[in-house]
DRENDO-1510 file (C-alpha; in Angstrom, 1 decimal, always signed):
<recs>
REC; n; res; u; v; w
REC; 1; MET; -50.1; +78.7; +71.4 .
REC; 2; THR; -50.9; +80.8; +74.4 .
REC; 3; ASN; -49.1; +82.3; +77.4 .
REC; 4; ARG; -46.8; +84.6; +75.4 .
REC; 5; GLY; -46.2; +82.0; +72.7 .
REC; 6; PHE; -45.7; +79.0; +74.9 .
REC; 7; ASP; -47.6; +75.7; +74.7 .
REC; 8; THR; -49.8; +74.8; +77.7 .
REC; 9; LEU; -49.5; +71.2; +78.9 .
REC; 10; THR; -51.9; +69.5; +81.2 .
REC; 11; ARG; -51.6; +66.2; +83.1 .
REC; 12; ARG; -53.8; +64.5; +85.7 .
REC; 13; SER; -52.7; +62.5; +88.7 .
REC; 14; ALA; -55.3; +61.0; +90.9 .
REC; 15; ASP; -57.6; +63.9; +91.7 .
REC; 16; LEU; -55.1; +66.6; +90.8 .
REC; 17; GLU; -54.6; +68.5; +87.6 .
REC; 18; PHE; -51.3; +70.0; +86.8 .
REC; 19; THR; -50.3; +72.5; +84.1 .
REC; 20; ALA; -47.0; +73.5; +82.6 .
REC; 21; LEU; -45.6; +76.0; +80.0 .
REC; 22; ALA; -43.6; +74.4; +77.3 .
REC; 23; ALA; -41.5; +75.4; +74.3 .
REC; 24; GLY; -39.2; +73.8; +71.7 .
REC; 25; PRO; -39.5; +70.7; +69.5 .
REC; 26; VAL; -41.5; +67.9; +71.1 .
REC; 27; ASP; -38.7; +65.4; +70.2 .
REC; 28; GLY; -36.0; +67.6; +71.8 .
REC; 29; SER; -34.1; +66.5; +74.9 .
REC; 30; LEU; -36.2; +67.4; +77.9 .
REC; 31; VAL; -35.2; +70.2; +80.3 .
REC; 32; VAL; -37.5; +70.8; +83.3 .
REC; 33; PHE; -37.6; +74.2; +85.1 .
REC; 34; LEU; -39.1; +74.3; +88.6 .
REC; 35; HIS; -40.1; +77.7; +90.1 .
REC; 36; GLY; -40.1; +78.7; +93.7 .
REC; 37; PHE; -41.8; +81.2; +96.1 .
REC; 38; PRO; -43.3; +83.7; +95.6 .
REC; 39; ASP; -43.6; +83.2; +91.9 .
REC; 40; GLY; -44.7; +80.9; +89.1 .
REC; 41; PRO; -43.6; +79.1; +85.9 .
REC; 42; GLU; -43.8; +82.2; +83.8 .
REC; 43; THR; -40.7; +83.6; +85.5 .
REC; 44; PHE; -38.8; +81.1; +83.3 .
REC; 45; ALA; -40.0; +82.7; +80.1 .
REC; 46; ASN; -36.5; +83.8; +79.0 .
REC; 47; GLN; -35.1; +80.3; +79.7 .
REC; 48; LEU; -37.9; +78.5; +77.9 .
REC; 49; THR; -37.3; +80.7; +74.9 .
REC; 50; ALA; -33.5; +80.3; +75.0 .
REC; 51; PHE; -33.6; +76.5; +75.4 .
REC; 52; ALA; -36.2; +76.1; +72.7 .
REC; 53; ALA; -34.0; +78.0; +70.3 .
REC; 54; ALA; -31.2; +75.6; +71.2 .
REC; 55; GLY; -33.4; +72.6; +70.2 .
REC; 56; TYR; -34.5; +71.4; +73.7 .
REC; 57; ARG; -38.0; +70.6; +74.8 .
REC; 58; ALA; -38.2; +73.0; +77.8 .
REC; 59; ILE; -41.1; +72.8; +80.2 .
REC; 60; ALA; -41.9; +74.8; +83.4 .
REC; 61; PRO; -44.6; +73.1; +85.5 .
REC; 62; THR; -46.7; +74.9; +88.0 .
REC; 63; LEU; -45.8; +73.4; +91.3 .
REC; 64; ARG; -48.3; +71.5; +93.4 .
REC; 65; GLY; -50.8; +73.8; +95.0 .
REC; 66; TYR; -49.8; +76.9; +93.0 .
REC; 67; GLU; -53.1; +76.6; +91.1 .
REC; 68; PRO; -56.5; +75.5; +92.5 .
REC; 69; SER; -56.6; +72.4; +90.4 .
REC; 70; SER; -53.5; +71.0; +92.1 .
REC; 71; VAL; -54.2; +71.8; +95.7 .
REC; 72; PRO; -54.2; +68.3; +97.3 .
REC; 73; ALA; -57.1; +67.4; +99.5 .
REC; 74; ASP; -54.8; +65.7; +102.0 .
REC; 75; GLY; -52.6; +68.8; +102.2 .
REC; 76; ASN; -49.5; +66.8; +101.2 .
REC; 77; HIS; -46.8; +69.3; +100.1 .
REC; 78; SER; -43.8; +67.2; +101.2 .
REC; 79; LEU; -40.6; +67.4; +99.2 .
REC; 80; ILE; -41.0; +63.7; +98.4 .
REC; 81; ALA; -44.5; +64.3; +96.9 .
REC; 82; LEU; -43.1; +67.3; +95.0 .
REC; 83; ALA; -40.2; +65.3; +93.7 .
REC; 84; ASP; -42.6; +62.5; +92.5 .
REC; 85; ASP; -44.6; +65.2; +90.7 .
REC; 86; VAL; -41.6; +66.0; +88.6 .
REC; 87; VAL; -41.1; +62.3; +87.7 .
REC; 88; GLY; -44.8; +62.3; +86.8 .
REC; 89; TRP; -44.1; +64.9; +84.1 .
REC; 90; LEU; -41.3; +62.8; +82.7 .
REC; 91; ASP; -43.6; +59.8; +82.5 .
REC; 92; HIS; -46.4; +61.8; +81.0 .
REC; 93; LEU; -44.2; +63.1; +78.3 .
REC; 94; GLY; -42.6; +59.7; +77.6 .
REC; 95; ALA; -39.1; +60.8; +78.7 .
REC; 96; GLN; -36.8; +58.4; +80.4 .
REC; 97; THR; -34.5; +61.1; +81.5 .
REC; 98; ALA; -34.3; +64.9; +81.7 .
REC; 99; ASP; -32.1; +67.7; +82.8 .
REC; 100; LEU; -33.5; +69.4; +85.9 .
REC; 101; VAL; -33.3; +73.1; +86.8 .
REC; 102; GLY; -34.8; +74.6; +90.0 .
REC; 103; HIS; -35.0; +77.9; +91.7 .
REC; 104; ASP; -35.8; +78.5; +95.4 .
REC; 105; TRP; -38.3; +75.7; +96.3 .
REC; 106; GLY; -37.7; +74.4; +92.9 .
REC; 107; ALA; -34.0; +74.0; +93.9 .
REC; 108; ALA; -35.0; +72.1; +97.0 .
REC; 109; ILE; -37.2; +69.8; +94.9 .
REC; 110; THR; -34.3; +69.3; +92.4 .
REC; 111; TYR; -32.0; +68.0; +95.1 .
REC; 112; THR; -34.8; +65.7; +96.4 .
REC; 113; ALA; -35.8; +64.4; +92.9 .
REC; 114; ALA; -32.2; +63.8; +91.8 .
REC; 115; GLY; -31.5; +62.0; +95.1 .
REC; 116; ARG; -34.7; +60.0; +95.1 .
REC; 117; HIS; -34.7; +59.1; +91.3 .
REC; 118; PRO; -31.0; +59.0; +90.3 .
REC; 119; ASP; -31.7; +57.2; +87.1 .
REC; 120; ARG; -34.1; +59.9; +85.8 .
REC; 121; PHE; -31.9; +63.0; +85.8 .
REC; 122; THR; -28.8; +63.5; +83.8 .
REC; 123; SER; -27.8; +66.9; +85.3 .
REC; 124; ALA; -29.1; +69.2; +88.0 .
REC; 125; THR; -28.8; +73.0; +88.2 .
REC; 126; THR; -30.1; +74.9; +91.2 .
REC; 127; MET; -30.5; +78.5; +91.9 .
REC; 128; ALA; -30.7; +80.5; +95.2 .
REC; 129; VAL; -30.8; +77.5; +97.6 .
REC; 130; PRO; -27.7; +75.4; +98.5 .
REC; 131; PRO; -27.7; +71.6; +98.9 .
REC; 132; LEU; -30.7; +71.0; +101.2 .
REC; 133; PRO; -29.6; +68.2; +103.6 .
REC; 134; ARG; -26.5; +70.1; +104.7 .
REC; 135; ILE; -28.2; +73.4; +105.5 .
REC; 136; PRO; -28.7; +72.6; +109.2 .
REC; 137; GLN; -24.9; +72.0; +109.6 .
REC; 138; ALA; -24.1; +75.1; +107.7 .
REC; 139; VAL; -26.4; +77.5; +109.7 .
REC; 140; ARG; -24.3; +76.7; +112.8 .
REC; 141; ARG; -21.4; +78.3; +110.9 .
REC; 142; VAL; -23.5; +81.1; +109.5 .
REC; 143; PRO; -26.0; +82.1; +112.1 .
REC; 144; LYS; -26.9; +85.2; +110.1 .
REC; 145; GLN; -29.0; +82.9; +107.9 .
REC; 146; LEU; -31.4; +82.2; +110.8 .
REC; 147; VAL; -32.1; +85.9; +110.9 .
REC; 148; LEU; -32.7; +86.1; +107.2 .
REC; 149; SER; -35.0; +83.1; +107.4 .
REC; 150; TRP; -37.3; +84.7; +110.0 .
REC; 151; TYR; -40.2; +84.4; +107.6 .
REC; 152; MET; -40.0; +80.6; +107.6 .
REC; 153; THR; -40.8; +80.6; +111.3 .
REC; 154; PHE; -43.5; +83.2; +110.8 .
REC; 155; PHE; -45.2; +81.0; +108.1 .
REC; 156; GLN; -45.7; +78.3; +110.7 .
REC; 157; LEU; -48.4; +80.5; +112.2 .
REC; 158; ARG; -51.6; +79.3; +110.6 .
REC; 159; TRP; -54.2; +81.9; +109.7 .
REC; 160; ILE; -52.0; +84.7; +111.0 .
REC; 161; SER; -49.4; +84.4; +108.2 .
REC; 162; GLU; -52.1; +84.0; +105.5 .
REC; 163; ARG; -53.8; +87.2; +106.7 .
REC; 164; ALA; -50.5; +89.0; +106.7 .
REC; 165; ALA; -49.6; +87.8; +103.2 .
REC; 166; ARG; -53.0; +89.1; +101.9 .
REC; 167; ALA; -52.9; +92.4; +103.6 .
REC; 168; ARG; -52.6; +95.7; +101.6 .
REC; 169; ASP; -52.7; +94.0; +98.2 .
REC; 170; HIS; -50.1; +91.4; +99.1 .
REC; 171; ALA; -47.6; +94.0; +100.4 .
REC; 172; LEU; -45.6; +91.3; +102.2 .
REC; 173; ILE; -45.1; +89.3; +99.0 .
REC; 174; ALA; -44.0; +92.5; +97.2 .
REC; 175; TRP; -41.6; +93.2; +100.1 .
REC; 176; PHE; -40.0; +89.8; +99.6 .
REC; 177; TRP; -39.2; +90.5; +96.0 .
REC; 178; GLN; -37.7; +93.9; +96.9 .
REC; 179; ARG; -35.7; +92.6; +99.8 .
REC; 180; TRP; -34.4; +89.4; +98.2 .
REC; 181; SER; -33.4; +91.0; +94.9 .
REC; 182; PRO; -32.7; +94.7; +95.8 .
REC; 183; GLY; -31.5; +95.6; +92.3 .
REC; 184; TYR; -34.5; +94.2; +90.4 .
REC; 185; THR; -38.0; +95.5; +89.9 .
REC; 186; LEU; -40.8; +93.2; +88.9 .
REC; 187; ASP; -42.8; +94.7; +86.0 .
REC; 188; ASP; -46.5; +95.6; +86.5 .
REC; 189; ASP; -47.9; +92.8; +84.4 .
REC; 190; ALA; -45.9; +90.2; +86.2 .
REC; 191; TRP; -46.8; +91.6; +89.6 .
REC; 192; MET; -50.5; +91.6; +88.7 .
REC; 193; GLY; -50.3; +88.0; +87.6 .
REC; 194; LEU; -48.7; +87.0; +90.9 .
REC; 195; GLN; -51.4; +88.9; +92.8 .
REC; 196; ARG; -54.1; +86.9; +91.0 .
REC; 197; ARG; -52.3; +83.7; +91.8 .
REC; 198; PHE; -52.0; +84.4; +95.5 .
REC; 199; ALA; -55.5; +85.9; +95.7 .
REC; 200; GLU; -56.8; +82.3; +95.6 .
REC; 201; PRO; -57.1; +81.4; +99.3 .
REC; 202; SER; -56.4; +77.7; +98.7 .
REC; 203; VAL; -53.3; +78.6; +96.7 .
REC; 204; LEU; -51.9; +80.9; +99.3 .
REC; 205; THR; -52.3; +78.3; +102.1 .
REC; 206; SER; -50.7; +75.7; +99.8 .
REC; 207; THR; -47.6; +77.8; +99.3 .
REC; 208; LEU; -47.2; +78.3; +103.0 .
REC; 209; ARG; -47.6; +74.6; +103.6 .
REC; 210; TYR; -44.3; +74.1; +101.8 .
REC; 211; TYR; -42.7; +75.8; +104.8 .
REC; 212; ARG; -44.9; +74.2; +107.4 .
REC; 213; GLN; -44.0; +70.7; +106.1 .
REC; 214; ASN; -40.4; +71.2; +104.9 .
REC; 215; ALA; -38.8; +74.2; +106.7 .
REC; 216; THR; -39.8; +74.1; +110.3 .
REC; 217; PRO; -37.4; +75.5; +112.9 .
REC; 218; LEU; -36.6; +71.9; +114.1 .
REC; 219; LEU; -35.6; +70.9; +110.6 .
REC; 220; LEU; -33.6; +74.0; +109.9 .
REC; 221; LEU; -31.7; +73.5; +113.2 .
REC; 222; GLY; -31.1; +69.9; +112.5 .
REC; 223; LEU; -33.1; +68.8; +115.6 .
REC; 224; LYS; -35.4; +66.8; +113.4 .
REC; 225; THR; -35.0; +65.1; +110.0 .
REC; 226; ASN; -37.3; +63.7; +107.3 .
REC; 227; GLU; -37.0; +61.5; +104.2 .
REC; 228; ALA; -36.0; +64.4; +102.0 .
REC; 229; MET; -33.3; +65.6; +104.4 .
REC; 230; ASP; -31.9; +62.1; +104.5 .
REC; 231; LEU; -31.3; +62.1; +100.7 .
REC; 232; THR; -27.8; +63.4; +100.9 .
REC; 233; THR; -26.4; +61.8; +97.7 .
REC; 234; VAL; -27.0; +63.3; +94.3 .
REC; 235; GLY; -25.3; +61.4; +91.5 .
REC; 236; ALA; -26.0; +63.8; +88.7 .
REC; 237; PRO; -23.5; +66.5; +87.9 .
REC; 238; THR; -24.8; +69.5; +89.8 .
REC; 239; LEU; -24.3; +73.2; +89.3 .
REC; 240; VAL; -25.3; +75.6; +92.1 .
REC; 241; LEU; -25.8; +79.3; +91.1 .
REC; 242; HIS; -26.4; +82.1; +93.6 .
REC; 243; GLY; -26.4; +85.8; +93.5 .
REC; 244; SER; -23.8; +88.0; +95.3 .
REC; 245; ASP; -26.5; +90.3; +96.5 .
REC; 246; ASP; -29.1; +87.7; +97.6 .
REC; 247; GLY; -31.2; +89.1; +100.5 .
REC; 248; CYS; -32.8; +85.8; +101.2 .
REC; 249; MET; -29.8; +83.4; +101.4 .
REC; 250; THR; -26.5; +84.8; +102.3 .
REC; 251; PRO; -23.6; +83.9; +100.0 .
REC; 252; LYS; -21.7; +82.7; +103.1 .
REC; 253; LEU; -24.2; +79.9; +103.5 .
REC; 254; PHE; -23.6; +78.6; +100.0 .
REC; 255; SER; -19.8; +78.5; +100.7 .
REC; 256; ALA; -20.3; +76.7; +104.0 .
REC; 257; VAL; -22.8; +74.1; +102.5 .
REC; 258; HIS; -20.5; +73.5; +99.5 .
REC; 259; ASP; -17.5; +72.7; +101.8 .
REC; 260; ILE; -19.6; +70.3; +103.9 .
REC; 261; ALA; -21.1; +68.6; +100.9 .
REC; 262; VAL; -17.8; +68.1; +99.1 .
REC; 263; GLU; -16.1; +66.8; +102.3 .
REC; 264; ALA; -19.0; +64.3; +102.8 .
REC; 265; GLY; -18.8; +63.1; +99.1 .
REC; 266; ASP; -22.5; +64.0; +98.5 .
REC; 267; PHE; -22.1; +64.6; +94.8 .
REC; 268; PRO; -20.1; +61.8; +93.2 .
REC; 269; GLY; -21.0; +63.2; +89.7 .
REC; 270; GLY; -19.4; +66.5; +90.6 .
REC; 271; LEU; -20.6; +69.7; +92.4 .
REC; 272; ARG; -19.8; +73.2; +91.2 .
REC; 273; ARG; -20.8; +76.4; +92.9 .
REC; 274; GLU; -20.8; +79.7; +91.0 .
REC; 275; GLU; -21.6; +83.1; +92.5 .
REC; 276; VAL; -23.2; +85.5; +90.0 .
REC; 277; SER; -22.0; +89.1; +90.6 .
REC; 278; GLY; -24.6; +91.8; +90.8 .
REC; 279; CYS; -27.5; +89.4; +91.3 .
REC; 280; GLY; -30.0; +88.9; +94.0 .
REC; 281; HIS; -32.3; +86.0; +94.7 .
REC; 282; PHE; -34.2; +85.9; +91.4 .
REC; 283; LEU; -31.0; +85.7; +89.3 .
REC; 284; HIS; -32.7; +84.1; +86.3 .
REC; 285; LEU; -34.8; +87.2; +85.9 .
REC; 286; GLU; -32.1; +89.7; +86.7 .
REC; 287; GLN; -29.5; +88.3; +84.2 .
REC; 288; PRO; -31.6; +86.0; +82.1 .
REC; 289; ASP; -29.1; +85.6; +79.2 .
REC; 290; GLU; -26.1; +85.0; +81.5 .
REC; 291; ILE; -28.0; +82.4; +83.5 .
REC; 292; SER; -29.4; +80.6; +80.5 .
REC; 293; GLU; -25.9; +80.4; +79.1 .
REC; 294; ARG; -24.5; +79.0; +82.3 .
REC; 295; ILE; -27.2; +76.4; +82.6 .
REC; 296; LEU; -26.9; +75.3; +79.0 .
REC; 297; ASP; -23.1; +75.1; +79.3 .
REC; 298; HIS; -23.5; +72.8; +82.4 .
REC; 299; ILE; -26.0; +70.5; +80.5 .
REC; 300; VAL; -23.8; +70.2; +77.5 .
REC; 301; THR; -20.6; +69.6; +79.6 .
REC; 302; SER; -22.4; +67.0; +81.7 .
REC; 303; LEU; -23.6; +65.2; +78.5 .
REC; 304; ALA; -20.1; +65.2; +77.1 .
REC; 305; ALA; -18.7; +63.8; +80.3 .
REC; 306; GLU; -21.3; +61.1; +80.3 .
REC; 307; ASN; -20.5; +60.1; +76.7 .
REC; 308; ARG; -16.8; +59.9; +77.5 .
REC; 309; SER; -17.5; +57.7; +80.4 .
REC; 310; ALA; -19.8; +55.4; +78.4 .
REC; 311; ALA; -17.0; +55.1; +75.8 .
REC; 312; GLY; -14.5; +54.1; +78.5 .
REC; 313; GLU; -12.3; +57.1; +77.9 .
</recs>
């Protein structure tokens, strides 16, 4: 056992090697936690521990390109490829289905994976990003979000944004943490680990390619679409969690997207939105016990509803 008591899993796909942190009994029901930017799978340490204690097999993969071994030679960081990476983990572990939890980019991947592979995910929980395909419609109602999302446009500038992210010991990345979760301070060990991750030039460029391929101004404004943005229907019961003090995504955006998605019937299995008071963008780190409890309750409730439906009740 390494990584603070977690197992380290490895799988290969074509010329890429992926790793994941894991905890809990190997025969437990699988729960997959997907991290976002600018962080890594270790930010789910509290959730892995909590779910392992509850009898689940909990894993937190390192996303494509967040380690040198998984930087794709063809530069493909599309949400479709990222969603298929998740299914690759299910296949590797011999799991037909799993419960899926995602934060930030992990949330975007969760919507895409659950929409693209509806038979593989029994529930979905997302944090800090509302249902992806409806964001372009919602930003017209909440133009403030375009201001908050300035960095997405800045990241389109190749070389310049890489240089800015590396400058002064990754001061820009540190600023994101402070601005997006104003009440939270990342501890020194965690910050040093993130600096080591982003010090790898190929990794830094890979993380910015997420924005260059999936969050261009044309996509955000709804002037262009792609395969992931067209996946509007998510059949799995879905819980959306967001912080009241999120400095990255305004709570008004979550409210607007929720209304649009419900009216459009995007979530036939149910969509629930919960605002977590006193939390910013990294809510699973700010209130880990509370967030773990909410996710677990959603998974248990979803399973109970599925069992009732199967029994014809």
